[in-house]
N, C-alpha and C positions, 0 to 999 in steps of 0.2 A: 504494500499500500504506500502511496506517495505522501508527501508532507501535507498536501491538501486534501487528503482523503477524507478528513472530517467535514469537508463541505459537501460531500456526497453521501447519500443514504441508498443502499441496495435493499430493496424489499421483494419478496417472493409471495404471490397471492394465489390461493385457490378460491376463485370466485364461483362458489357454488350455488344452486338452487335453494338448498336448504340452510348451508352454513358457508360462512367465508372465514377462511384461516389466512392469517399474515405471518410470514416467518422473517426474522431479522437476525442476522449473525448466528444462524442455526438454531434459534430459539423461537417458539411459538410466542408472539407478542400480542396477537388478537386471535380469538377464536369465538365468534359471535353468530347467532342465527342471521341469515340474509333477509332481514326485514327492516323497514324504516316507517316511522310514524310521522305524518306531515299535517301541519295546520291548514285547514281548507282556505281559511281567510287570507292568511299572509304567504302561504306556500312555503313556510320555513320549517325545518327539521325540528321536531318535538323530542325524539328518541330514535336510538338506533340499536339494533342487536337484541339482546335479551330483554331489555327494559321494553322495547317495542313489541317484542313477541308476547310479553305478558300483556300487553294492551289489545293484541289481536283478537277480534270478536267481541271486544268489550267496549268500544269506542262510542262516543256520542257524535252528533252531526258535525261538529267543528274539527274533528281529527279523523284522519283516515290512515289505515295501515296498509302498506303497500309490500309486496314481494316483488322487487324489480326483476328478478330472474324467473322465467318459466321455461320449462323443458331444457334447463341448461344454458338458455341464452337471454339476452337482456330484451324484456318486454316493455319496460318503462325507462327510457333513456334518462330523464331528468332525476327520477328517484334513485337510479343506479350511480348516478354522478354524486348525488348528495350522500348516499351510502358510503361509496368509496372514500370521498373526502373525509366523512365523519369517522370511519374506521381507521383511516391514516392518522387522524388526530388522537386516537386512543393509544397510539404507540408511546410508551414512556420516553420522554425527551431527556437527553443528557445535557444539551445546551440550549438555554432559553433565549439566546440573544439573537438567533437567525434561525431561518428554516432552510435546511439542507436540500440541495438539488436531488430530485428522487430519480432513481432508475428502477423499473419494476419488470419482473416475469409474471405472467398471468396464465394460468391453465384454462383451456377452452375445450369444448367437445370436439371430437375428431370429425364429426358430421357437420360442423358449422359451415354456413354459406359465407361468401364474400361479404355480404351485407351485415351478417351477424358478427363476423370478425371486426369489421370497421366499427360497429357499434361498441364493442368492448375496447377497442383502441381509443376512440374518441371519448368514451366515458373516463378512461384513466387520464388522458390528455387534459380534459377539463377539470379533473381532480387535482391537477398540478404536477403530473409526472413528466419528467424531461425526455426520458427514454422509455419506450415500452416494447418489451419483448413477449412473443406468445409461444405457447408450447401446448401440445395436444395432451389432454388429460391421461389416456392410457400410457403414453410415453413418460409423463411425469410420475405415474404411479409406478411403473416399472423402474424408474431412477430411485424413487423413494423407499422401494423394498429392497434395493441393493442389487439389481440385476445389472450385469454388465452390457448395456444395450448396444455398444458399438462392436461387440463380439460376433463372429459369424455363427451363432447359434440362435435357434428360434426359441422365443419365449411368448407365452400367451397371457394376456392380462384381461380380466373381466371386472370393470370397475362399475359398481352399482351405486349410483349417487342419488339425489333427490329427485331431478328432473330427467336424467338420462342414464341409460346403461351403455357403457363404451366397452367394446370387445375389439382387441387388436393383437395381431401377431407382429412381433418386433424382432428385427435382425439387422446388423450392421448400421445402427444409429437411425434406422427409418421404420416406418410402418408398412409391412408387406401387405397385408389385407386387414380390413376392419369393417365394423358395423357399429353405427350409433342409433340406437332406438329408444324412443320417448316413453319407455315403460320402466319406472324405477320406483323410488320411495314414495313420491307424491302419488303415483298411480295405486300403489298398495294402500295408501291412506283413503283414497276415493273408494276403493273396493270394499274397504271396511265400512265406510259410511253407507254405502248402498247395501251391503248385507245387514247392517243393523236396522236400516228402514225397512227392508223387505221381510226379514225373518223375525225381527222383534218389535216392529212398528215403533221404533225409537229413533228420535232424531238427535244425532250427535254432531258436534262441530269438528273442525279440522285438527284442533289441539287434542280433544278427546280421543279421536280416531288414531292419532299419532301415539297417544299413550297406551291404547289398546295394543297397537303393533308392537311396542316396546315391552309391554308386561306379558302379553300371551301370544305375540306373533310367531308363526311356525310355517316352515315350508313342507312339513311331513304331518300326516295324521297320527303317527305313532313316534314317540320320542322316548328315550331312555330316561332322561331326567325331565319330566314334564313340569311346567310352571303352574302355580296355583291358579285357580279361576279369578278373574278380575271383574268386580263389580263395576257396573256402568250405570250412572244415573242421568236421566233426562226426561224431556217431555214425551208423553205418548202422542203419536201423530193424529190419532183419531179423537182422543179426548182432551188433549193438552194437559193432562194431569201428570204429575211427577211418578215415574216408575224406577224401580231398581232392576237391573238385569244381570245376572252372572254369566260371563262369557269365558269359554274355555278355548285352549289352543287348537283343538280339532275343528272347531267352528271357523276359526281365523284361517287355518290351513285351507279348508275348502273355498273360502272367500277369495283367496290369493291364487288359487290354483290357474287360473286363465292367464293372469299376467305372468306368472312363473313359466308357463308353457310357451309364451312369447320369447322369453329370454332363452329358454332352452333352444327353441327353433333358431333364434339369431346365432348362438353359439355354434350350433350344427352348420349353419350356413357358412360362417367364417372358416370353420374347419374344412369344409368342402373346398374353399377357395385356396387352402394352404398348400404350398408346394410340398411334395413327399419328404424331402430331406428335412425340411423344417417340422413337418407333422411328426416325424420320428423324435425330433429333439422334445417337442411338447409332450409326447407321450412318456418320454423318460423324465422330464423336469416336473411334470404336472401343470395345471392352469393355476394361476394366482387370482384369488378373489380379494378385491379391495372395495372401499366405499362403505357407507353406513349399511347398505343392504346386505353386505357380507356377513352382518351380525345377526341375520334372521335365523332363527333356530332350525337346524336340520337341512339348511340349504346346500351345503357342501355335500352332504351325503346323498341328497336327492339328485343333484347334478352328476355325482360320480356314478349312481345306479343307472342314470339315464345315458350318459355318454361314455361310461367305461373308462374314463381318465381321471387320475386323482386331482382333486381340487384342493388347493391349499389356501387357508384363510390366513392372511399375513398379520403380523403383529401390529396392533393399533391401526386397523384399516381405514378409519376416518381421516388420519393424517397422512395417508400415503401419498396423495397427489401433492399436498402442501410440502411435504418433506422433498419431493421430487423437484418441484419449482424452486425450493431453497438451494439444492444442489445445482440446477441450471443457472441460477444467478451468479454463481461464483465464476462461471465460464463466459457469461454474456459480454460480448464486446472484446473479450481478451484473445479469442481464436475462434475460427470458423467451426461451428458445430452444426451438424445435420438436423437436429430436432429443434432448433430455435429459429423462429422467423419474425420479422417486423411487420 
């Protein structure tokens, strides 16, 4: 680092549909839900991250809560800019006398269009970043779990995030074949909401459905260590009277079945496109599961039984993409690397 290195600040951001993680100097400095609360009258930010999430579904007419990203891409440009700017301000500052020049690497879905890529880049520019580099999320996830992505060896990553599931085969510093589908954590949450309406006549909000997914979510109807039933409270759709309904993991497993079948189909599709030599590597190494969806009970076993290849849930899958962007920022601008672009 040069003498004037303190004038610059390198940040790595996993700009996720559900959570945004920022890494600085190999440390997670921000890990907040991707949500912002905005005053309708002044259009100013009221809250960002966890505080805004607590407001979600409980606001009055003067405040609206916005999730700027949908299906892994920016849906609300202004809200995304405010959220990025606010989260950068959350980073602890060592020097209060000036604002350092920012250089940032941001993870984006591998299926992003040019318009979606430009929206991410422009949001970061508007938030005050001098240099913005982009990296595809499955590549970042592979870096984050310690895979040597530039080796002539095939590795397959399945990153199940909030908005998208990213499936990619990686070798020699590039993505050989991939598929990005908009079936992931948010879709699971909607499946649970729909199931509760149809089977129990119970109206549940997004936050409650998310809690059900965490407490009793399962990819299999039979588990070795099943979780206890979870009590859900809400209004009856017919009478509007409050009711309590115990929900078990078998029910949630059946409600998620269609979405999980779409993920299985996408994995099979990518494997069909994989060159034979790389396919052999993947069978030997197994497939890496990252993202919040990897934490769904029984998912690795279900996928292994279906596809007949070992699935490895990586350590701390929620932070795999963020760790990978943190590794990429160290090389940004210092040498030509195939997986970073601007």
